[in-house]
C-alpha positions in Angstrom: -20.9 0.2 -45.5 -22.5 -2.4 -47.8 -21.7 -6.0 -47.0 -20.4 -7.9 -50.0 -22.2 -11.1 -50.8 -20.0 -14.1 -50.4 -19.6 -16.0 -53.7 -19.5 -19.8 -53.2 -16.2 -21.2 -54.3 -15.6 -24.8 -55.5 -12.4 -26.7 -56.4 -12.0 -28.2 -59.9 -11.1 -31.9 -59.4 -8.6 -31.7 -62.3 -6.8 -28.4 -61.8 -7.4 -28.0 -58.1 -8.2 -24.3 -58.7 -10.7 -22.6 -56.5 -13.3 -20.8 -58.7 -16.7 -19.4 -58.3 -19.3 -22.2 -58.4 -21.1 -20.7 -61.4 -17.8 -21.0 -63.5 -17.6 -24.8 -63.0 -19.7 -27.7 -64.2 -21.0 -30.1 -61.6 -21.2 -33.9 -62.3 -23.3 -35.9 -59.9 -23.6 -39.5 -58.8 -27.0 -40.2 -57.2 -28.0 -43.0 -54.8 -28.9 -45.2 -57.7 -25.4 -44.9 -59.1 -26.4 -42.8 -62.1 -23.8 -40.3 -63.2 -24.9 -37.1 -65.0 -24.1 -33.5 -65.6 -26.0 -31.1 -63.3 -26.3 -27.7 -64.9 -28.4 -26.4 -61.9 -25.9 -27.5 -59.3 -28.7 -28.4 -57.0 -29.4 -32.1 -57.6 -29.0 -34.6 -54.8 -25.9 -36.9 -54.8 -22.2 -36.9 -54.6 -20.9 -34.0 -56.8 -17.6 -33.2 -58.4 -16.7 -30.0 -60.2 -14.8 -29.5 -63.5 -13.6 -26.3 -65.1 -15.5 -25.2 -68.1 -12.7 -26.1 -70.4 -12.4 -28.8 -73.1 -8.8 -29.5 -72.2 -9.8 -30.2 -68.5 -12.5 -32.5 -69.6 -10.1 -34.4 -71.9 -7.6 -34.7 -69.0 -10.3 -35.9 -66.6 -11.3 -38.6 -69.1 -7.7 -39.7 -69.8 -6.7 -39.9 -66.1 -10.0 -41.3 -64.9 -10.3 -38.5 -62.3 -14.1 -38.5 -62.2 -14.4 -42.2 -61.5 -12.1 -41.8 -58.5 -13.9 -38.7 -57.2 -17.4 -40.2 -57.6 -16.3 -43.8 -56.7 -17.9 -45.4 -59.7 -17.3 -46.1 -63.4 -17.9 -43.2 -65.7 -19.5 -43.8 -69.1 -18.0 -42.1 -72.1 -21.4 -40.5 -72.8 -20.9 -38.4 -69.7 -17.7 -36.9 -71.1 -19.5 -36.4 -74.5 -22.3 -34.5 -72.6 -19.6 -32.4 -70.8 -18.0 -31.5 -74.2 -21.4 -30.5 -75.6 -22.0 -28.4 -72.4 -18.6 -26.6 -72.8 -19.0 -25.9 -76.6 -22.7 -25.1 -76.7 -23.3 -23.8 -73.2 -26.0 -25.2 -70.9 -29.0 -26.7 -72.6 -32.3 -25.1 -71.6 -34.5 -28.0 -70.5 
């Protein structure tokens, strides 16, 4: 019998749905207080996950969900970056 590999699940902070980690976008606040999108999901810092959906990103911005989750003010440029990420896919850097 082949053992199935466990897929890491994370919860979207807006919808509270459990989804595979690769289907979500991670936003990170590091020790310096910088907030940024983490396409690799491996950067150090406090992370929050959002569904890969423009409506979810709009709701997060409208209700200020990320600033509560990450305990810091979120610049509108972070939401713009998230929208780019959802529409264009991850940038290859």
